[in-house]
C-alpha positions in Angstrom: 97.2 96.3 83.3 97.4 95.3 87.0 94.9 94.0 88.7 93.1 96.2 91.7 94.1 95.1 94.7 91.5 95.9 97.8 93.0 94.7 101.4 89.9 93.9 103.7 90.5 93.7 107.5 88.7 90.7 109.3 88.5 89.4 112.4 90.5 90.7 115.3 93.8 91.3 113.4 93.6 89.4 109.9 93.7 90.8 106.1 91.9 89.1 103.4 92.8 90.5 99.6 90.4 91.0 96.6 92.4 91.2 93.6 89.8 92.5 90.2 90.3 92.6 86.3 88.5 95.6 85.2 88.5 94.6 81.6 86.9 91.2 82.4 85.2 91.5 85.4 86.8 88.6 87.2 87.5 89.2 91.2 89.3 86.7 93.2 89.9 86.7 97.2 93.1 85.7 99.1 92.2 83.7 102.3 88.6 83.7 103.5 88.9 84.7 107.4 85.5 86.0 107.9 82.3 86.7 105.4 80.8 89.6 106.4 83.2 92.2 105.8 84.3 90.4 102.5 81.0 90.4 101.4 80.7 94.0 102.2 83.8 94.8 100.4 82.4 92.6 97.3 78.7 94.7 97.6 80.2 98.2 97.8 82.3 97.4 94.3 79.6 95.7 92.5 81.9 92.5 92.1 81.2 89.0 92.0 83.6 86.1 93.3 85.3 84.1 90.5 88.0 82.4 92.3 89.1 81.6 95.9 92.6 81.2 96.7 93.8 79.6 100.0 97.2 79.8 101.4 97.0 77.1 104.5 94.5 75.2 106.6 94.9 77.7 109.4 90.9 78.4 110.1 91.4 82.2 110.4 92.1 81.5 106.4 89.5 79.3 105.4 86.6 80.0 107.9 84.4 81.8 105.3 85.1 80.0 102.2 82.2 77.4 101.9 79.7 80.3 102.8 81.6 82.7 99.8 81.3 79.8 97.1 77.8 78.7 97.6 76.0 81.6 96.1 79.0 82.7 94.0 80.0 79.7 92.7 83.6 80.7 92.8 86.6 78.0 91.9 88.4 77.3 95.1 91.8 76.7 94.4 94.9 75.4 97.3 97.9 73.7 98.2 97.5 69.6 96.9 99.7 68.3 99.7 97.3 70.1 102.0 93.9 69.4 100.2 93.1 66.9 103.1 92.4 69.5 105.5 91.1 72.5 103.2 87.7 73.0 102.2 87.1 71.4 99.0 89.2 72.3 96.3 88.3 72.4 92.7 91.8 73.2 91.9 94.9 71.4 93.6 98.2 72.9 93.3 101.9 72.5 93.5 105.2 74.6 93.2 105.6 75.1 89.7 101.9 74.3 88.3 100.9 76.7 86.0 98.0 78.8 87.1 96.1 81.7 85.6 93.6 83.8 87.9 91.7 87.2 86.7 93.4 86.4 83.3 96.8 86.7 84.8 99.4 83.9 85.1 100.2 83.0 88.8 103.6 81.3 90.1 102.6 78.9 92.9 105.3 79.0 95.8 105.6 76.7 98.5 106.4 77.9 101.6 106.6 75.1 104.3 107.2 76.3 107.6 104.5 78.0 109.7 102.6 74.9 108.3 103.7 72.1 106.1 101.5 72.6 102.9 101.3 76.6 102.8 101.3 78.6 99.6 102.2 81.7 98.5 101.0 83.0 94.9 102.8 85.9 93.1 100.9 87.8 90.6 103.8 89.1 88.7 102.2 91.5 86.3 100.6 92.9 89.0 103.9 92.5 91.0 102.0 91.0 94.1 102.9 88.5 96.4 100.2 87.0 98.6 102.3 85.5 101.6 99.9 85.4 104.2 101.9 83.8 107.4 105.0 83.0 106.0 106.4 86.4 105.1 104.8 89.2 107.5 105.3 92.8 107.8 108.6 92.6 109.6 107.8 89.5 110.7 107.1 85.7 109.7 104.7 83.1 111.1 105.3 80.5 114.1 106.8 77.5 112.9 103.9 75.3 114.2 104.9 72.1 111.7 108.1 73.2 109.9 111.4 73.7 111.3 114.3 76.7 110.9 115.8 75.2 108.1 112.3 74.9 106.2 111.4 78.0 107.0 114.6 79.6 105.8 114.3 78.1 102.7 110.6 79.5 102.0 111.8 83.1 103.1 114.7 82.8 100.8 112.4 82.0 97.7 109.9 85.4 98.9 113.4 87.5 99.3 114.3 86.7 95.7 111.4 88.3 93.7 111.5 91.5 92.3 112.3 94.2 95.3 109.3 96.2 94.5 107.0 93.6 95.1 103.8 94.3 97.0 103.8 91.9 100.0 100.1 91.2 101.1 100.7 89.3 104.1 97.8 88.0 106.5 97.9 89.9 109.7 98.4 93.2 111.6 101.3 92.0 113.7 103.6 94.9 112.3 103.9 97.6 115.5 104.7 94.2 117.8 107.3 92.9 115.2 108.9 96.1 115.2 109.6 96.6 119.1 111.3 93.0 118.4 112.8 93.5 115.3 114.8 96.7 117.4 116.1 94.5 119.9 117.9 92.6 117.0 119.3 95.6 115.1 119.3 98.5 117.4 121.2 100.8 115.2 119.2 99.9 111.6 118.3 103.8 110.8 115.7 102.2 108.4 113.6 100.0 110.7 113.9 103.2 113.3 112.3 104.9 110.7 110.0 102.6 109.7 109.1 101.4 113.1 108.1 105.1 113.7 106.0 105.2 110.3 104.6 102.3 111.9 103.8 103.6 115.1 102.1 106.5 113.9 99.6 104.8 111.4 98.3 102.4 114.1 97.8 105.4 116.3 95.8 106.5 113.4 93.8 103.1 113.1 95.5 102.6 109.6 96.9 99.4 108.5 100.4 98.8 108.0 100.3 96.4 105.1 100.7 95.6 102.3 104.4 96.3 102.6 107.1 96.4 99.9 109.7 93.6 99.6 112.4 96.0 99.7 111.2 97.8 102.9 111.3 94.1 104.5 114.6 93.7 103.1 115.9 96.2 104.5 114.5 96.1 108.1 112.9 92.7 108.6 115.3 90.6 110.9 114.0 87.4 109.3 115.0 88.0 106.0 118.2 89.4 107.4 119.8 86.4 109.1 122.6 86.2 106.3 124.1 89.6 106.8 127.3 89.6 109.0 126.2 92.8 110.9 123.5 90.7 112.2 125.2 87.1 112.7 128.0 89.4 114.9 125.4 91.7 116.5 123.9 88.1 117.8 126.8 86.8 118.7 126.8 83.9 116.2 129.3 84.8 113.4 130.2 81.2 112.4 126.6 80.1 112.5 124.9 79.3 109.4 122.0 81.6 107.8 119.5 79.0 109.0 120.9 78.5 112.6 120.9 82.3 113.1 117.3 82.6 111.8 116.4 79.7 114.3 117.9 81.8 116.9 116.0 85.1 115.8 112.8 83.0 115.7 113.2 81.5 119.2 113.9 85.1 120.9 110.5 86.4 118.8 109.0 83.2 120.3 109.6 84.4 123.9 109.3 88.3 123.6 
């Protein structure tokens, strides 16, 4: 049975995620931006944390780790490469390492770019990828530590997951991302429809994440840098995929 996923809004625009195995009672948390809303979500359901998974070291993803583990005794899991700037880890993982969480095998994917040491977690049986600030709804994270070629390689790994993968990203940036995406592909009918749906959802105060990978592949400009029509639209027909991605990221930074 797939794990139950609960999206927990935190801070101004962050998301944390709870995963629950009803058969075993195990509950995992992906990222810990803020203690109070996560505790409220756990209490409402009568769940107790058994695991905390960390994607990267930024404070808005780890700020509540120590408080949440203090009374639950949850096992904290994060990147070996980033252990020096994460809360104390019980389990340090790298890409390809075996990992089981809530009774499900989890694939660790290194997605350097936003930071060096950023990882994503793919729960194959549940069909969900927790991508935080690497692949985001209609966007991707800024390149604070990695370069464009590194980030393009990371996004390419995520793009290769099954098309029906649920993409659980870390922020509610979708509406502004949609406005930018339309400057790259103003004639993309899928993007136009998605932008309208996002605007309607936000007008009602509804979250726009998680999303579905197939939707990202059809509309997210950062995943579409390899496509001839995108290159042509940018006047970069002879450029490499990574060079086109770099141009799109530069434009977004200045948007």
